VMD Tcl script that draws the C-alpha trace (Angstrom):
set ca {
  {-45.88 163.79 -107.12}
  {-42.44 165.28 -105.94}
  {-41.52 165.97 -102.05}
  {-38.29 168.21 -101.84}
  {-36.58 168.80 -98.66}
  {-33.93 171.40 -99.27}
  {-30.71 172.28 -96.76}
  {-32.03 174.37 -93.83}
  {-30.92 177.98 -94.63}
  {-30.47 178.96 -91.05}
  {-26.83 178.02 -90.54}
  {-27.39 177.93 -86.68}
  {-30.09 175.04 -87.10}
  {-28.54 171.51 -86.59}
  {-31.68 169.85 -87.59}
  {-33.09 168.31 -90.89}
  {-36.34 167.52 -92.07}
  {-35.49 164.14 -93.74}
  {-33.32 161.10 -93.06}
  {-32.27 158.46 -95.40}
  {-35.40 156.04 -93.36}
  {-37.90 158.82 -94.02}
  {-36.77 158.93 -97.97}
  {-37.43 154.95 -98.18}
  {-41.08 155.35 -96.27}
  {-41.88 158.31 -99.07}
  {-40.31 155.93 -101.97}
  {-42.50 153.22 -100.78}
  {-45.34 155.00 -101.59}
  {-44.17 155.90 -105.14}
  {-43.31 159.46 -104.56}
  {-40.28 161.12 -105.66}
  {-38.12 162.67 -103.31}
  {-35.54 165.14 -103.75}
  {-33.04 166.31 -100.78}
  {-30.22 169.22 -100.83}
  {-26.73 168.21 -101.62}
  {-25.39 167.57 -97.82}
  {-28.47 167.60 -96.43}
  {-27.40 164.91 -93.38}
  {-23.56 165.52 -93.36}
  {-23.37 166.82 -90.32}
  {-25.02 163.82 -89.05}
  {-23.57 161.20 -90.44}
  {-25.78 160.72 -93.44}
  {-23.85 161.12 -96.59}
  {-25.68 161.84 -100.00}
  {-24.92 158.36 -101.05}
  {-27.00 156.96 -98.00}
  {-30.03 159.25 -99.24}
  {-29.30 158.17 -102.87}
  {-29.68 154.48 -101.69}
  {-32.97 154.94 -99.96}
  {-34.07 156.46 -103.36}
  {-33.74 160.15 -103.23}
  {-32.21 162.33 -106.21}
  {-29.65 165.14 -104.91}
  {-30.08 168.49 -105.90}
  {-28.64 171.89 -105.12}
  {-29.23 175.53 -105.97}
  {-32.83 176.81 -106.90}
  {-33.54 174.17 -109.39}
  {-34.30 171.62 -106.29}
  {-37.63 173.73 -106.30}
  {-38.67 172.82 -109.68}
  {-41.93 170.84 -110.36}
  {-41.89 170.72 -106.57}
  {-45.64 169.51 -105.23}
  {-44.43 169.55 -101.59}
  {-41.55 171.51 -100.00}
  {-40.96 170.37 -96.55}
  {-38.38 172.14 -93.97}
  {-38.22 172.88 -89.94}
  {-36.94 176.52 -89.29}
  {-39.45 179.13 -91.40}
  {-37.77 179.98 -95.14}
  {-37.03 183.86 -96.06}
  {-39.25 185.80 -98.22}
  {-36.88 185.11 -101.09}
  {-36.73 181.46 -100.29}
  {-40.56 181.27 -100.92}
  {-40.41 183.31 -104.23}
  {-38.65 180.42 -105.64}
  {-41.29 178.10 -105.02}
  {-43.85 176.62 -107.21}
  {-46.97 178.47 -107.41}
  {-49.65 175.82 -106.55}
  {-47.24 174.06 -104.30}
  {-47.28 173.10 -100.52}
  {-44.89 173.80 -97.74}
  {-44.59 172.68 -94.33}
  {-42.34 173.16 -91.65}
  {-42.29 175.23 -88.20}
  {-43.92 178.72 -89.29}
  {-44.50 180.78 -85.88}
  {-47.74 182.18 -87.74}
  {-48.99 183.78 -84.81}
  {-45.88 186.16 -84.87}
  {-44.89 185.95 -88.47}
  {-47.19 188.02 -90.37}
  {-44.69 188.39 -93.42}
  {-43.95 185.11 -93.49}
  {-47.89 184.10 -93.80}
  {-48.28 187.28 -96.42}
  {-45.82 185.72 -98.35}
  {-46.64 182.53 -98.38}
  {-50.30 183.97 -99.83}
  {-48.80 186.20 -102.08}
  {-46.56 183.37 -103.83}
  {-50.13 180.97 -104.07}
  {-48.18 178.44 -101.82}
  {-50.34 176.18 -99.44}
  {-48.57 176.69 -96.27}
  {-49.02 174.11 -93.35}
  {-48.00 174.61 -89.95}
  {-46.39 171.90 -88.38}
  {-47.17 173.84 -84.78}
  {-50.76 173.87 -85.72}
  {-51.20 170.32 -86.05}
  {-54.30 169.12 -83.77}
  {-53.60 167.76 -80.41}
  {-55.53 164.69 -81.48}
  {-55.14 160.98 -81.10}
  {-55.21 160.70 -84.70}
  {-52.72 163.40 -85.60}
  {-49.82 162.24 -82.72}
  {-47.52 160.70 -85.23}
  {-47.62 164.25 -86.64}
  {-47.17 166.18 -83.51}
  {-43.62 167.99 -83.76}
  {-44.11 170.24 -80.96}
  {-44.10 167.05 -78.83}
  {-41.35 165.30 -80.16}
  {-39.08 168.08 -80.37}
  {-40.24 169.32 -76.78}
  {-39.53 165.69 -75.46}
  {-35.97 165.87 -76.56}
  {-35.40 169.29 -74.83}
  {-36.65 168.07 -71.40}
  {-34.27 165.22 -71.48}
  {-31.21 167.73 -72.49}
  {-32.08 170.24 -70.31}
  {-31.69 167.89 -67.29}
  {-28.32 167.01 -68.69}
  {-27.18 170.45 -69.11}
  {-27.94 171.32 -65.93}
  {-26.01 168.42 -64.36}
  {-23.05 169.57 -66.20}
  {-23.23 173.17 -65.21}
  {-24.28 172.46 -61.48}
  {-20.96 171.08 -59.92}
  {-23.22 168.81 -57.68}
  {-23.67 165.12 -58.22}
  {-27.13 164.35 -58.89}
  {-27.82 161.00 -56.80}
  {-27.45 160.10 -53.39}
  {-23.95 158.53 -53.10}
  {-22.80 156.78 -49.96}
  {-19.09 157.02 -50.08}
  {-16.00 156.50 -47.26}
  {-15.64 159.78 -47.27}
  {-19.23 160.56 -46.40}
  {-23.04 160.35 -47.91}
  {-23.39 163.07 -50.79}
  {-27.42 163.99 -50.62}
  {-29.24 164.21 -53.66}
  {-29.77 167.21 -55.76}
  {-33.02 169.11 -55.35}
  {-34.50 169.66 -58.49}
  {-37.78 172.22 -59.20}
  {-39.70 171.41 -62.73}
  {-42.12 174.06 -63.51}
  {-44.38 173.17 -66.30}
  {-45.60 169.84 -66.53}
  {-46.47 169.76 -70.13}
  {-44.26 166.94 -72.69}
  {-41.09 168.69 -71.83}
  {-41.35 169.03 -68.47}
  {-42.63 165.39 -67.96}
  {-39.59 164.07 -70.08}
  {-37.41 166.08 -67.55}
  {-38.42 164.83 -64.48}
  {-38.20 161.33 -65.92}
  {-34.57 161.91 -66.88}
  {-33.82 163.46 -63.53}
  {-36.00 160.61 -61.78}
  {-33.37 158.26 -63.80}
  {-30.16 160.39 -62.51}
  {-31.09 160.05 -58.98}
  {-32.27 163.80 -58.17}
  {-35.27 164.64 -55.82}
  {-37.66 166.07 -57.75}
  {-40.58 168.56 -57.15}
  {-42.87 169.70 -60.04}
  {-45.73 172.35 -60.33}
  {-48.10 173.03 -62.78}
  {-51.17 175.51 -63.27}
  {-53.10 172.16 -64.34}
  {-54.07 169.93 -61.45}
  {-54.92 167.54 -64.07}
  {-51.42 166.83 -64.44}
  {-50.42 166.10 -60.95}
  {-51.02 162.72 -61.43}
  {-48.48 162.32 -64.95}
  {-46.16 163.89 -62.16}
  {-46.50 161.69 -59.07}
  {-46.21 158.63 -61.42}
  {-42.39 159.80 -62.63}
  {-41.40 160.20 -59.36}
  {-42.08 163.69 -58.77}
  {-43.83 165.70 -55.68}
  {-46.48 167.55 -56.85}
  {-46.85 171.17 -55.30}
  {-50.13 171.50 -55.10}
  {-51.26 175.46 -55.42}
  {-55.05 176.03 -55.90}
  {-55.17 178.77 -58.72}
  {-58.68 177.51 -59.97}
  {-57.44 176.91 -63.23}
  {-58.05 173.59 -65.90}
  {-56.30 172.93 -69.19}
  {-56.45 175.39 -71.99}
  {-57.47 174.79 -75.99}
  {-55.45 171.74 -76.98}
  {-54.22 170.96 -73.43}
  {-52.06 174.05 -73.41}
  {-52.15 176.00 -69.96}
  {-53.93 178.77 -69.62}
  {-52.84 182.54 -69.29}
  {-53.17 183.16 -65.48}
  {-54.83 186.56 -64.10}
  {-52.34 188.96 -62.41}
  {-53.82 187.56 -59.02}
  {-53.10 184.30 -59.98}
  {-49.78 184.59 -60.82}
  {-48.89 186.31 -57.51}
  {-50.43 183.37 -55.85}
  {-48.65 181.05 -57.87}
  {-45.12 182.96 -56.78}
  {-46.00 183.01 -53.08}
  {-46.49 179.49 -53.12}
  {-43.39 178.80 -55.26}
  {-40.88 180.79 -52.44}
  {-40.37 177.80 -50.60}
  {-39.53 174.93 -53.46}
  {-37.43 177.75 -55.15}
  {-35.22 178.24 -51.97}
  {-34.50 174.68 -51.62}
  {-33.73 173.94 -54.95}
  {-30.45 173.44 -56.61}
  {-31.77 173.55 -59.88}
  {-34.84 174.78 -61.40}
  {-36.17 174.06 -65.05}
  {-38.90 176.12 -66.30}
  {-40.63 174.87 -69.06}
  {-44.04 177.14 -68.79}
  {-45.43 178.69 -72.26}
  {-48.47 179.69 -74.01}
  {-49.15 178.96 -77.74}
  {-48.66 181.74 -79.72}
  {-48.20 183.96 -76.86}
  {-44.83 185.53 -74.73}
  {-43.97 183.24 -72.12}
  {-45.26 184.02 -68.88}
  {-42.64 185.56 -65.72}
  {-42.87 182.78 -63.16}
  {-39.62 183.69 -61.43}
  {-39.30 187.75 -60.83}
  {-36.33 189.51 -59.53}
  {-37.66 189.15 -56.05}
  {-38.03 185.52 -56.16}
  {-34.48 185.33 -57.40}
  {-33.23 187.17 -54.33}
  {-34.70 184.21 -52.27}
  {-33.06 181.40 -53.66}
  {-29.44 179.81 -52.44}
  {-26.54 181.39 -54.52}
  {-24.95 178.98 -56.78}
  {-28.62 177.40 -57.57}
  {-29.35 177.07 -61.30}
  {-32.00 177.92 -63.54}
  {-32.75 176.28 -67.11}
  {-35.28 178.57 -69.25}
  {-36.79 176.13 -71.67}
  {-38.96 179.61 -72.51}
  {-36.25 182.05 -73.30}
  {-36.75 182.53 -77.08}
  {-40.63 183.74 -76.37}
  {-39.59 186.00 -73.54}
  {-38.34 183.81 -70.97}
  {-39.76 182.73 -67.56}
  {-37.12 183.91 -65.48}
  {-37.08 187.90 -65.08}
  {-33.59 188.85 -66.53}
  {-32.76 185.71 -68.24}
  {-31.13 186.07 -71.93}
  {-30.91 183.92 -74.83}
  {-27.88 181.69 -75.23}
  {-26.15 183.23 -72.57}
  {-25.77 182.25 -68.93}
  {-26.16 185.17 -66.46}
  {-25.50 185.58 -62.71}
  {-28.62 187.07 -61.17}
  {-28.24 187.53 -57.22}
  {-25.76 184.19 -57.17}
  {-28.41 182.38 -58.93}
  {-27.24 181.11 -62.60}
  {-29.73 181.56 -65.10}
  {-29.16 179.46 -68.69}
  {-31.72 179.42 -71.76}
  {-30.73 178.54 -75.12}
  {-32.90 179.30 -78.54}
  {-32.67 175.73 -79.48}
  {-32.82 172.73 -76.69}
  {-33.51 170.20 -79.24}
  {-31.00 171.13 -81.95}
  {-28.28 170.24 -79.31}
  {-29.45 166.60 -79.83}
  {-29.66 167.04 -83.45}
  {-29.44 163.10 -84.68}
  {-32.57 161.81 -82.84}
  {-34.58 165.07 -83.27}
  {-34.28 164.97 -86.76}
  {-35.19 161.51 -87.23}
  {-38.14 162.46 -84.99}
  {-39.40 165.41 -86.79}
  {-38.95 163.21 -90.28}
  {-41.14 160.65 -88.85}
  {-43.61 163.78 -88.33}
  {-43.02 165.02 -91.66}
  {-43.67 161.80 -93.10}
  {-47.05 161.32 -90.97}
  {-48.37 164.62 -92.58}
  {-47.47 163.12 -96.46}
  {-49.31 160.17 -95.21}
  {-52.34 162.35 -94.39}
  {-51.93 164.00 -98.02}
  {-51.64 160.81 -100.00}
  {-54.17 159.52 -101.86}
  {-53.91 155.71 -102.34}
  {-55.97 155.70 -105.58}
  {-54.67 158.48 -107.50}
  {-50.89 158.05 -105.89}
  {-51.29 161.65 -105.59}
  {-50.99 164.25 -102.45}
  {-54.33 165.65 -102.07}
  {-55.08 168.95 -100.27}
  {-58.30 167.72 -98.41}
  {-59.20 170.96 -96.26}
  {-61.98 168.49 -94.88}
  {-59.69 166.96 -92.91}
  {-59.28 167.81 -89.37}
  {-55.50 167.75 -89.44}
  {-55.55 169.80 -92.67}
  {-57.91 172.15 -91.86}
  {-55.95 172.81 -88.14}
  {-52.81 173.35 -90.12}
  {-53.31 174.83 -93.15}
  {-52.38 178.64 -92.90}
  {-52.67 179.54 -96.81}
  {-54.10 178.39 -99.77}
  {-54.67 179.76 -103.55}
  {-53.38 183.27 -102.28}
  {-55.26 183.93 -99.20}
  {-55.18 182.95 -95.46}
  {-57.45 180.55 -94.84}
  {-56.75 179.78 -90.86}
  {-59.99 181.80 -89.26}
  {-57.55 182.34 -86.19}
  {-54.72 183.79 -88.11}
  {-56.42 185.47 -90.37}
  {-58.62 187.58 -87.69}
  {-55.28 188.19 -85.57}
  {-53.66 189.59 -88.67}
  {-57.09 191.86 -89.26}
  {-56.38 193.00 -85.67}
  {-52.95 193.89 -85.97}
  {-52.99 195.47 -89.75}
}
mol new
graphics top color blue
foreach p $ca { graphics top sphere $p radius 0.5 }
foreach p [lrange $ca 0 end-1] q [lrange $ca 1 end] { graphics top cylinder $p $q radius 0.2 }
display resetview
C-alpha cells in the first residue's frame, strides 16, 4: 500500500504533513511511503533524511501513480484532485462547510476524501485531533507575538529604578488555543483574566492561573465541545459584562470560533473606543471573519488607538513543531485505516472515526451533514 505526501501547493504554507520520524512509523507498518522532493528542506529535513527513514522521493505528477492514500495539509486545487487515482483516499484540512467546489471535485474524481477537521472529539480519536494540535501551538505563539508587539514587559519586575507592574491580559475563548494562551501568559508572568460562554471551562482557566469572568449567559457546550452560537440578546449581555475587563487590559487575545460558521463579533467598534490607547488585540479568528469589528487578515490596524492584529496562519509561525504534530496526527489516521492481517489500508465506514471524517466515497458525498448543507445552498 502506497502513502503519498506531496509538497504543499500553497507557497505561503510552511507546514507539512510528514517528517522523517512519521515516515519511519509508517514504514514499520510495511507501507510504501513517497514524499515530494524538497518537502521539508525549509524546516531542516533534507530529502536524504526522508530516504534514510525509508521514503522514496518523487516529483511532478508521477508522485500520484498508484497512490492508495494521499496526505496533505491545506486543501488541494481541483486540478490537483484530477491527478489523484480514482478509488484512492485523501486526507487533510478540507474546510468542507465552506468549500462545496472542493467536495464536488473529490466526488467527481471518485476519491474518498477525509477531513481532518471532522475527526470526532473522542478519547479514542485524540491522537488524530489535528485541530487541537494546531490550535495549541497557535495559542502559544499569540502570546509571544503580543509580548513582542506590546512594548511593555509582561511580568512584575522590581528594579532599582522602580517597580514595573505586570501586563494585564484578557483571553476570550477558553478552547485549546485559549487555554494554551493562558498557560503561556502565566509562564511569562502576566496577570490574566479569561472569559468563555461555557461555564464548564471556568475550573480549567483558574487551574492555569487566570481569573475567570463570570457572565451568566445560560449557555452550555455545543456538539463536540464547541461553543454554541449566542442569540443577539446573549451577545449584548456578553459585551456589557466584558467592557470593564477590556478597559484595563493591555493585551486582549480573542480565540472564539464556531465550527463551520463565521466567527462571532465579540469586540465592537463601540467597545474599542472604551479601551486604553496603546492596548493590543490579537484576533485568532480573523481568517473566518474575525472576533473584532474592523480587524483585517495579516495586517495590523489602528482602531481608536487600539492596535488589532490577526494572522491567517498562526500555527505556521511555529511550522517545525506544527508539522511534527500534524504528521503525528496523519500517522494516527493511518493506524486507524491499517488492517494488521492484510497489511492494507481499509476504509471501514463502520469505524466511528472514519464515519465522522469521511466526506466523499465512490463518487458521492456521504457525510450527511455536508450533503444536507450542500443541498440547501444548491
